[in-house]
N, C-alpha and C positions, 0 to 999 in steps of 0.2 A: 462550372456551377459557383454561382456567387450568393455571398451572404444576403439575408433579405433586405436588410438596408442598401447595399448596392445595387441589388435587382431593382428596387423600387427608383433608384437613382437614375439609372439607365432606363429604364421604362418611360420616366419623365421625359428624357431627352428626345424620345421619339414622337412626342407629342404634334400632331399635325392636323388635328381635325378641327373644325370649326364648333364644335359641339363637346360637351364633359364625357370623355369616353370611361365606359365602365371598365373596371379592372377585374381581371378573370384569373381565377386559379384553376388550374387542370392537374389532376394528383392521381398519378398511377400507383394504385394499391396492391397487395400482395393476391389477395382473391376477391372474385365478385361477390355482390350480397352484401357489402358495406353501406350502412344507410344511417341516417339519424337527423336530428333537429339541433340549432343551436342559434345562439343570439350573439351576433357580431356587437362587439364594445361601442363600435361608433356606427352602426346601420350600414345600410349599402347605398347610401344616397340617393335610392330612389324612392318616390313620394307615391306611395301605395294608397289606392281608393278602396278602403275595406268597408264593407256593409254589413248590417246584421239583417238576417231574412226576417220579414214580418209580412203580413197580408197585403199591404201597400207594395211592398216590393214586387212582390208575386205577381200582382196583377201588371205590374209596371214590366216585368219580365215577359210575361205573356202577349203584351203589346210590342214587344221586340227591344225594349229600353233596356240595354246594359249599361251601366255607368259606373262600373266596379272592376275593381282586379282580383279583388278575393271576398268572396262570400261565408260567413259565418252565422251557423244555425243552432239552434237549442234542440234537443232530440224531440221536443213536441212539436216543432214545425215542419220536421222531416218528412210525415206523411203528404202534407199540404204542397211539399215542394216537388213531390215527386210527379206533378203533373207538367212541371218546367223543364224536367230532367232532360228531355231531347233537345231542349234549347242550352242548357247550363253544360250538360255531360261532354258534349264534343268540343267545348272551349275550355276544358279543363276547370271549371268555375263552379261544378258540384261540391258540396259540403262533402267531407267524408272522415271518419275516425283517423285514418291513417296520417292525413296531413293535419289533424289535430283542429279541423274547423267546425267539429261538431264538441258542443261543450254547453254544461248547463249555467257557466258564467262565461256569454259571450264577449263582455265588455272586457273582462280579464285577456281573452284571445286577442282581441282587436288592440288591446296595448301592448301586448307581447309582440304580435307583428308588427305594428307600428314602430317599433324599437331596433327592428331589424332581424328579426328572428328569420332563420333561412332553413332550409331543408335540403339536405343532399343526398344522393345515392348513386352508386356505381351504375354505367349503362347496362343494357340488358345482354349485351353479349361480349362487352370487354370491361375488366375491372378500373375504370378510368371515372372519378368525379369530376365534373364541372361546376362550379360556383363562382359566383360574383361577390367579391369582398371590398367594392367600394368605387369610388369615381376617381379619375386621374387626378382631380383638383384636392382632393385630399392631402393633408400635409403627410410627410414622410412617417411621423410617429404612429399615426391613427391609421396608415395603412397597413403598418408593422404589427401594429396590437389586432387589426382583424385578421391578419395571414396567419398570426401565432395562434390567435383562438381557434382558427379554423383547423390548423394543424393538431391543436392539442383535441379538440372535438372528434376529428377521425381518428386520431391514435397514432403518434409517430411510429409506433412499431410496425403498423399495418403498412406504411408509405414506403413506396420504392424510391419515387421521385417525383419531384414538383417542377412545374412550368408556370411560370407569370407572365400574363400579356395583358395589352389592353385591347380595346376594339380595334384599332388601326395598326399596332406595333408586331413587330416579329416576338416570336417566343422567347423567352428568357430563362434557364435553368437556375432554379435556387436550391440550397442546402437546406435539408430536413432540418 
């Protein structure tokens, strides 16, 4: 078990990919059903393509053109989105209130998501949360702040242990 700073240091020594690896946090919690949303102070390092649903976008989706990662909608346009639900649903792109992607102020939601808002929840069968907390290219302080923010959002009292890893590295246990 390493302190967060040492864990990040060790992680950076394993860098071997020709790409910017994602840093992941795997958190074992005491019970299933832990879920929530949080904003990482330094984002995830991933550039998300976020669109606000409108008539033009719906017609593009009907033609099979999907060039976004997240779709945000107002409650008023949801009935019109129903006709493309068969396309969006299986891809996990259909806006829904649980994910916070249906709002009267979609611009505010887009801004929040762009700043690094992430959702987390335990697996269906196991009390484990998987989440990305940044990229290996982030400096140590940024990664450390993102990890600490994730721990406080989940709740330190609910956590049994935490494993830190990057896309291509072995897992490193860190202290809560």
